[in-house]
C-alpha positions as CSV (number, residue, x, y, z in Angstrom):
1,X,118.3,106.0,207.8
2,X,115.7,105.5,205.1
3,X,113.7,102.2,205.0
4,X,114.9,99.6,202.5
5,X,112.7,97.6,200.1
6,X,113.4,94.5,202.2
7,X,111.9,96.3,205.2
8,X,108.9,97.7,203.3
9,X,108.0,94.4,201.6
10,X,108.9,92.1,204.5
11,X,111.6,90.2,202.6
12,X,109.4,89.5,199.6
13,X,112.2,90.4,197.1
14,X,114.5,87.5,196.6
15,X,117.5,89.4,195.2
16,X,119.4,90.7,198.2
17,X,121.1,93.5,196.2
18,X,117.7,94.9,194.9
19,X,116.2,94.5,198.4
20,X,118.9,96.8,199.9
21,X,117.7,99.8,198.0
22,X,116.9,102.8,200.2
23,X,113.4,104.2,199.5
24,X,113.5,107.9,198.4
25,X,109.9,108.2,197.0
26,X,106.8,106.0,197.2
27,X,103.4,106.1,195.5
28,X,100.7,103.5,196.3
29,X,97.3,103.4,194.6
30,X,95.0,100.8,196.1
31,X,92.2,101.5,193.8
32,X,94.2,101.2,190.6
33,X,96.4,98.6,192.1
34,X,99.9,99.8,191.4
35,X,103.1,100.9,193.3
36,X,105.8,103.2,192.0
37,X,108.9,104.0,194.0
38,X,112.4,105.4,193.8
39,X,115.2,103.5,195.5
40,X,118.8,104.7,196.1
41,X,121.6,102.2,195.4
42,X,125.4,102.6,195.8
43,X,126.3,99.9,193.3
44,X,124.8,99.1,189.9
45,X,121.9,96.7,189.7
46,X,121.3,94.6,186.6
47,X,118.1,96.0,184.9
48,X,116.8,92.4,184.6
49,X,117.1,92.0,188.4
50,X,114.9,95.1,188.9
51,X,112.4,93.7,186.5
52,X,112.3,90.4,188.3
53,X,111.7,92.1,191.6
54,X,108.8,94.0,190.1
55,X,107.3,90.8,188.9
56,X,107.7,89.2,192.3
57,X,105.8,92.1,194.0
58,X,103.1,92.1,191.3
59,X,102.4,88.4,191.9
60,X,102.6,88.5,195.7
61,X,100.3,91.6,196.1
62,X,98.1,90.9,193.0
63,X,98.9,94.3,191.5
64,X,98.5,95.6,187.9
65,X,102.1,96.8,187.9
66,X,105.0,97.8,190.1
67,X,107.7,100.2,188.9
68,X,111.0,100.6,190.8
69,X,113.1,103.6,189.6
70,X,116.7,103.0,190.7
71,X,118.7,106.1,191.7
72,X,122.5,106.0,191.5
73,X,125.5,108.3,192.2
74,X,126.5,109.9,188.8
75,X,130.0,108.4,188.9
76,X,128.5,104.9,188.6
77,X,127.2,105.5,185.0
78,X,129.1,103.2,182.7
79,X,129.2,102.0,179.1
80,X,128.0,98.5,180.3
81,X,125.0,99.9,182.0
82,X,124.0,102.1,179.0
83,X,124.4,99.1,176.7
84,X,122.0,97.0,178.9
85,X,119.5,99.9,179.0
86,X,119.6,100.1,175.2
87,X,119.0,96.4,174.9
88,X,115.8,96.8,177.0
89,X,114.7,99.6,174.7
90,X,115.5,97.5,171.7
91,X,113.0,94.9,172.8
92,X,110.4,97.5,173.7
93,X,110.3,99.8,170.7
94,X,109.4,98.7,167.2
95,X,111.8,100.9,165.3
96,X,114.7,100.1,167.7
97,X,114.5,96.4,168.0
98,X,116.1,95.7,164.6
99,X,118.6,98.5,164.0
100,X,120.4,98.1,167.4
101,X,121.3,94.4,166.7
102,X,125.0,93.8,167.1
103,X,125.7,97.5,167.9
104,X,128.7,98.6,169.9
105,X,128.7,101.2,172.6
106,X,131.2,103.6,174.2
107,X,130.5,106.3,176.8
108,X,132.9,109.2,177.7
109,X,132.4,112.8,178.8
110,X,128.6,112.5,179.0
111,X,128.4,111.3,175.4
112,X,127.2,107.9,174.3
113,X,128.4,106.7,170.9
114,X,126.4,103.9,169.3
115,X,128.2,102.2,166.4
116,X,125.4,100.8,164.2
117,X,125.8,97.8,161.9
118,X,122.5,97.7,160.1
119,X,121.8,101.4,159.6
120,X,118.7,103.2,160.7
121,X,120.2,106.4,162.1
122,X,117.5,108.6,160.6
123,X,114.7,106.5,161.9
124,X,116.2,106.2,165.4
125,X,116.7,110.0,165.6
126,X,113.1,110.6,164.5
127,X,111.7,108.1,167.0
128,X,111.4,108.5,170.7
129,X,114.5,106.3,171.3
130,X,116.9,109.1,172.3
131,X,114.3,110.9,174.4
132,X,113.4,107.8,176.3
133,X,117.0,106.8,176.8
134,X,118.3,110.2,178.0
135,X,115.2,110.6,180.2
136,X,115.9,107.3,181.9
137,X,119.5,108.1,182.5
138,X,118.7,111.5,183.9
139,X,116.1,110.0,186.3
140,X,118.5,107.4,187.6
141,X,121.9,109.2,187.6
142,X,120.9,112.9,187.3
143,X,123.2,113.2,184.3
144,X,122.2,114.8,180.9
145,X,123.9,112.7,178.2
146,X,124.2,113.2,174.5
147,X,123.7,110.3,172.0
148,X,125.4,110.0,168.7
149,X,125.5,107.3,166.0
150,X,128.4,106.1,163.9
151,X,129.3,103.1,161.8
152,X,126.7,102.0,159.1
153,X,124.2,104.8,159.6
154,X,122.0,104.5,156.5
155,X,119.7,101.9,155.1
156,X,118.9,101.3,151.5
157,X,115.5,102.6,150.5
158,X,115.9,103.4,146.8
159,X,112.9,104.2,144.6
160,X,110.4,104.1,147.4
161,X,110.8,100.4,147.9
162,X,111.5,100.9,151.6
163,X,108.3,102.8,152.1
164,X,106.4,100.1,150.1
165,X,108.0,97.4,152.3
166,X,106.8,98.8,155.6
167,X,103.4,100.0,154.3
168,X,100.6,98.0,155.9
169,X,97.8,96.7,153.7
170,X,94.7,98.8,153.6
171,X,91.9,97.8,155.9
172,X,88.4,99.0,156.2
173,X,87.9,101.7,158.8
174,X,87.3,100.5,162.4
175,X,83.8,101.4,163.6
176,X,83.3,101.4,167.4
177,X,80.2,102.2,169.3
178,X,80.2,105.6,171.0
179,X,80.9,105.5,174.7
180,X,80.9,107.9,177.5
181,X,84.4,109.2,178.2
182,X,86.0,107.4,181.1
183,X,86.3,109.1,184.5
184,X,89.8,110.5,185.3
185,X,90.6,107.5,187.5
186,X,90.2,105.2,184.5
187,X,92.8,107.0,182.4
188,X,96.0,104.9,182.5
189,X,99.1,106.5,184.1
190,X,102.1,106.8,181.7
191,X,104.9,104.8,183.2
192,X,107.8,103.0,181.7
193,X,106.8,99.5,180.6
194,X,108.5,96.5,182.2
195,X,110.8,94.9,179.6
196,X,110.1,91.3,178.9
197,X,112.2,88.3,179.9
198,X,112.7,85.6,177.3
199,X,110.7,82.5,178.2
200,X,112.5,79.2,178.3
201,X,110.6,76.6,176.2
202,X,110.4,73.1,177.6
203,X,111.2,70.6,174.8
204,X,108.3,68.3,175.8
205,X,105.7,71.0,175.7
206,X,104.1,73.1,173.0
207,X,105.5,76.6,172.8
208,X,102.9,79.1,174.1
209,X,105.1,82.1,174.7
210,X,106.1,83.4,171.3
211,X,107.8,86.7,172.4
212,X,108.7,88.2,175.8
213,X,107.1,86.7,178.9
214,X,103.9,85.1,179.9
215,X,101.1,87.7,180.2
216,X,99.2,87.6,183.5
217,X,97.3,90.8,183.1
218,X,93.7,90.6,181.9
219,X,92.9,91.7,178.4
220,X,90.8,94.8,177.6
221,X,88.3,95.1,174.7
222,X,90.2,96.4,171.6
223,X,87.6,99.2,171.2
224,X,88.8,100.8,174.5
225,X,92.2,101.5,172.8
226,X,90.4,104.0,170.6
227,X,87.7,105.2,173.0
228,X,90.1,105.9,175.9
229,X,93.2,106.7,173.7
230,X,95.3,104.1,175.5
231,X,99.0,104.1,174.7
232,X,101.1,102.2,177.2
233,X,101.0,98.7,178.8
234,X,98.0,97.6,176.7
235,X,96.9,94.0,176.8
236,X,94.5,92.5,174.2
237,X,93.3,89.1,173.2
238,X,91.7,88.0,170.0
239,X,92.0,86.0,166.7
240,X,94.5,86.6,164.0
241,X,92.6,87.3,160.8
242,X,95.4,88.7,158.5
243,X,99.2,88.5,158.2
244,X,101.4,90.7,156.0
245,X,105.2,90.4,155.9
246,X,107.7,92.1,153.7
247,X,111.5,92.1,153.7
248,X,113.5,95.3,153.8
249,X,115.9,95.5,150.8
250,X,118.9,94.8,153.0
251,X,117.6,91.2,153.2
252,X,118.2,90.7,156.9
253,X,115.1,92.4,158.3
254,X,111.4,91.5,157.8
255,X,108.6,93.9,158.6
256,X,105.9,91.6,160.1
257,X,102.3,92.9,160.4
258,X,99.5,90.8,161.9
259,X,95.9,91.9,162.6
260,X,93.8,90.8,165.6
261,X,90.1,91.1,166.2
262,X,88.1,90.3,169.4
263,X,84.8,90.4,167.6
264,X,84.1,94.0,168.6
265,X,87.0,95.8,167.0
266,X,90.4,95.1,165.6
267,X,94.0,96.5,165.5
268,X,97.2,95.9,163.6
269,X,100.4,94.7,165.3
270,X,103.9,95.5,163.8
271,X,107.3,93.9,164.5
272,X,110.7,94.3,162.9
273,X,112.1,90.8,162.8
274,X,115.8,90.1,162.6
275,X,118.0,87.0,163.4
276,X,116.4,84.9,166.2
277,X,113.1,86.8,166.0
278,X,112.5,85.5,162.5
279,X,111.0,82.4,164.0
280,X,107.9,84.4,164.7
281,X,107.1,84.2,161.0
282,X,106.4,80.5,161.4
283,X,104.9,80.7,164.9
284,X,102.1,83.2,164.2
285,X,99.4,82.0,161.9
286,X,95.9,83.1,160.8
287,X,93.1,81.8,162.9
288,X,95.2,81.6,166.1
289,X,94.0,83.2,169.3
290,X,96.8,85.3,170.8
291,X,97.2,87.4,173.9
292,X,99.4,90.4,173.1
293,X,100.8,93.2,175.3
294,X,102.7,96.3,174.2
295,X,102.4,100.0,173.5
296,X,100.2,101.8,170.9
297,X,101.9,104.0,168.4
298,X,100.7,106.0,165.4
299,X,102.1,104.5,162.2
300,X,103.0,107.1,159.6
301,X,102.8,104.7,156.8
302,X,99.5,103.0,157.7
303,X,98.1,106.3,158.9
304,X,96.5,104.6,161.9
305,X,97.3,103.4,165.4
306,X,99.1,100.1,165.7
307,X,100.2,97.9,168.6
308,X,103.9,97.3,169.0
309,X,104.1,94.0,170.9
310,X,106.5,93.3,173.7
311,X,105.0,90.0,174.6
312,X,103.0,87.5,172.6
313,X,101.4,84.4,174.0
314,X,99.2,81.7,172.4
315,X,95.8,81.6,174.1
316,X,92.8,79.4,174.0
317,X,89.8,80.6,172.2
318,X,87.0,81.2,174.7
319,X,84.0,79.1,173.7
320,X,80.4,80.4,174.2
321,X,78.5,77.8,176.1
322,X,74.8,77.3,176.8
323,X,74.5,77.1,180.6
324,X,70.7,76.9,180.7
325,X,69.4,73.9,182.7
326,X,66.6,73.4,180.2
327,X,68.1,73.4,176.7
328,X,66.2,75.1,173.9
329,X,65.6,73.7,170.4
330,X,66.3,76.2,167.6
331,X,63.3,76.1,165.1
332,X,64.5,78.8,162.7
333,X,68.1,78.3,161.4
334,X,69.6,79.1,158.1
335,X,72.8,77.6,156.6
336,X,75.1,78.6,153.8
337,X,72.5,77.2,151.5
338,X,70.3,80.2,152.1
339,X,71.7,82.8,149.7
340,X,72.4,86.2,151.2
341,X,71.0,85.1,154.5
342,X,73.7,82.9,156.1
343,X,77.3,81.7,155.6
344,X,77.7,79.0,158.2
345,X,77.8,75.4,156.9
346,X,75.2,73.0,158.1
347,X,77.8,70.6,159.6
348,X,79.2,73.4,161.8
349,X,75.7,74.4,163.1
350,X,74.8,70.8,163.9
351,X,78.1,70.3,165.7
352,X,77.6,73.5,167.7
353,X,74.1,72.5,168.7
354,X,75.5,69.1,170.0
355,X,78.2,70.8,172.0
356,X,75.7,73.0,173.6
357,X,73.6,70.0,174.6
358,X,70.6,70.7,172.3
359,X,68.5,67.7,171.5
360,X,67.6,68.8,168.0
361,X,67.8,71.7,165.5
362,X,65.5,72.7,162.7
363,X,67.1,73.9,159.5
364,X,64.8,76.3,157.6
365,X,66.7,77.3,154.4
366,X,64.9,79.3,151.7
367,X,63.1,76.9,149.4
368,X,65.9,74.3,149.3
369,X,66.9,71.1,151.2
370,X,70.5,70.9,149.9
371,X,71.8,71.2,153.5
372,X,70.3,67.8,154.4
373,X,73.2,65.5,153.3
374,X,75.7,67.6,155.2
375,X,73.6,67.8,158.3
376,X,73.0,64.0,158.2
377,X,76.6,63.2,157.7
378,X,77.6,65.4,160.7
379,X,74.9,63.7,162.8
380,X,76.3,60.2,161.9
381,X,79.8,61.4,162.7
382,X,78.7,62.6,166.2
383,X,76.9,59.2,166.8
384,X,80.1,57.3,165.9
385,X,82.3,59.4,168.2
386,X,79.8,59.4,171.1
387,X,77.2,56.6,170.7
């Protein structure tokens, strides 16, 4: 008899049904810190239970990811399971997450019928949705299914308004420093991304998880997305510098674009917001520092790569500190009063020098002393707050 997950991981998986899976294939990479395995089950397991077990193992063994591929007898494939699988894909894929809202499903004779309520048949067929869905079903059940759409299959996009609505604003081209191509071991392995779990907000605490779940993986520089052509399970962190949102003509969906920079490069993020997800319009603001995870896709309308978020968390901006034991005194500093030479106000510079523990700072603007009142007022403000 094959070993079970419970035996392999010494009881680390809390869900007894998930832990009973018989291992049929196993891949462990200690260098890249991941585990992928196939497990045979004789009764259906909730997809969310599988995701929870993966998170448990990731935390316990400090891995980048764990992927459990469940395998079932073909006769266990049901409408309910396919519906749950579509819900996961709805949260994962940008095109899907709006159009599948309130859809109805029926499965018979290896054919899945999806009754749409908000249109989008053409976009769903052109996207990877059907390919990802049928591939997942074949991997788990060994069954090749067909997918068809019915109900309200079209969306209104008269006179090019639909294309205008989802077209992202033009941005200057992203310039990144050339870098040696990564070694083969650094190229990420294409695996199915774990779907997020909705975080429960405690009423007494400020909401920090805007979408999906809390992100524990470390962020990468945004420039690596372009240099290494990363696509799946990308985690970035940076400041929101631009927000663009436009409603689709049906009035129930908003295309929400926000753009993030980490100081070295930047990327646009796109979401289709509907119903409860509309609260993201008010949660995400320019100037915030966010940590975002998701997949990178090429946007036909923006004609550039975008990040499709699956999880968004509020993050704290990392401050640069002066850790030198003996602090320096800056003797050559220009403020916004030096035309074409600086844009930072004097008050900001004085406050920064104070936070770094500097005893003094010399402002050397070009031929003017107009920065003096602002610097003096900031100095007096600091004295009052910390005499």
